[in-house]
N, C-alpha and C positions, 0 to 999 in steps of 0.2 A: 149057523155061520153062513153069511150070504155075501154076495159080491154086488157092489153098487156101481152104476155108471155116475158120471159127473152130474148129469141131469137129475138122477134119483136122489143124489146126495143134496143137491141144491133144493129140491122140493121138500126133503125131510127137514133141512135147516131153515127153510123159509128165506133163502137168500139167492142171488143170482148165480149162474154157472161160473162167471167170471170170479166171484167171491170165492167160490170153492176152489178153483184153480189157483188163486192167489194164496189161499191157505195151504194148499198142497205144495206149491212152489216155496212158500216160506218155511216149510217143514213142520207146520202144525197139525197136519193130517198125513198119515202114512198112506201111500198109494204105489201102484205099479203100472207099468204100460203093458198092453198086449202086443202081439207080434205086429198088429196093424197100427200101433202107435196111439191107441186109445187108452186113457187113464181109467183105472179101476180102484175102488176103495173096498176094503174089508168092512162089512157092516159093523163089526165089533169096534173097529178102530174109529169109525165115524161116530158111534154111540158114546165111546169114551170121550172123545173130543166135545161132543155136544154136552155131555154131563159136566165135564170139566169147566165149560164156558157157560153154564147155565142156560143151554139152549134146550127148551122143552123136548122130551123124547116122545115119540108116538105112544099113545096110551097103552098099547099091547106090548110095548118093549120096556116099559118102565121098571118092571121087576127083574129084568135080565142083568141090569147093572147095579151091583151091590155097592152101597156107599161105604168107604173106608174111614175108619177113625182111629186116630193115634192118641192114647192117653199118656201124657208126660207128667209124672209125679214120683218123688222118692218115697212116699208113704205107701208101703205094700198093701195095706188094709183098703186105703182109698182106691188104689189101682185095681185091685181085685173086685171091689164092689162096683166100680164103674164098668169094668170090662164085662162082668157077668150080666149087669143090668142092661147094657147096650147090646150085647150078643143075643140076649133073650128077647130083645125088642121085637115087635111085629114086623119091623122094616128089614130085618135081617142083615144088619150091619156086620161088615168084617172089622174086627177090633183087636189092636195089638197095644203093647205098652212099651214105654222106655222109662228108666229110672233116674235118668240124668240128661243134661243137655248134650252131652257127647254122643250118647246112644240115640238120642232124639234125632240128631243130624244124620245118622247112618239110616235109621228107620225112614226119615222123610225122603231120602234119596232111593231107598229100596222099595218101600211099601207104597209111596205116593198116596198119602191119605187125601181125603176130601175135606176132612176136618180134624183139628187138633184141640184136645182139652189139655190145658196147660196150667201147671203150678208156677208160682213166682219164685219162691225160695227153694232152691235145689242146690246140690253140691256141684261143683265145677262151673258149668255155664247156667246162669240164673235164667228165669223166664223171660225177663225183659230182653236179653240178648237173643234167646231162641226166637222170640215173636219178632224181633227186628230182622233177624236173618231170614225167616220165612218170608216176611213181606217185602224184603229187598231183593230176594232172589227171583229171577224171571221164571224159573222152573216151578216155584212154590207160592208165589204171590197170590194166586187165586184161592189157596187153602184157607178155609174158614178157621178162626182162632177163638176159642172160648177160654177166657182165663178163670180159673176156679181156684182161689187162694184164701187162706186164713188171714193173710197180711194185707188185705185190700182196704186201704184208706183213700181218701180224696186224692192224695198225691200219687200213690201207685196206680189208682184208677186211670188218672189223667196220663201218666206216663205210658201205660199199657195201650191206651186209646191212641196216643201219639205214635206208637210204633206199629199201629194198624190192627189191634185186636178188635174183633168183631162184636164181642160181648165180654163183659167182666162181671163176676159174681163172687161174693163172699162165701167161704165154707162155713157151715154146712148148707148145701142147697139140696132141697128135697129131690130125690131122684125123678119123681113124675114131672117136676118142674124143668129139671135138666133135659130130660127127654123131649119134652115140649119144645124147648129152645133148640135143641139139636135138630129136630124135624123141620122147624121154621127156617133154620139157617141153611139147611141142606135142601130146602125147596120141595120137600116131600109133602104130598097131600096127607092130612092127618086123618 
């Protein structure tokens, strides 16, 4: 855990000090002021911001920020398979699941995932609505969405892409292929 000056933060992000100050004043990056009135940023807060906004982290810091994945599907076997496969992946993802759209909304707010793997057909709130809500919400619009559904035809594909889904695949998708797509979408070096 370290503390950074505005100058250090600007160098890490590759932007001007004024840009960092603007981000701080807009509430995008947490900071505090010293007794002398100088802004300071916790390194962890800056790295989370950088990760959320696809700003490359310094190579020595990349492993410190674990990517979070939320799997949303009502099929318990699929959920268990995906969660285990992704947790055991070499990139050390944090993975949780939700069985329906309502629970997904709670987990999105609490867990703050970097990526969501989403089924279309679910009880209560369907995948279309979940995807639309993710992409229309300022807090979650940067979350990557992979649709993985047994009911993926041309119409549902177009509809999900229209709601902002990043990738759409028909079930079953081989786990190595899914892992490869997750890694690409999260911008992790393979």
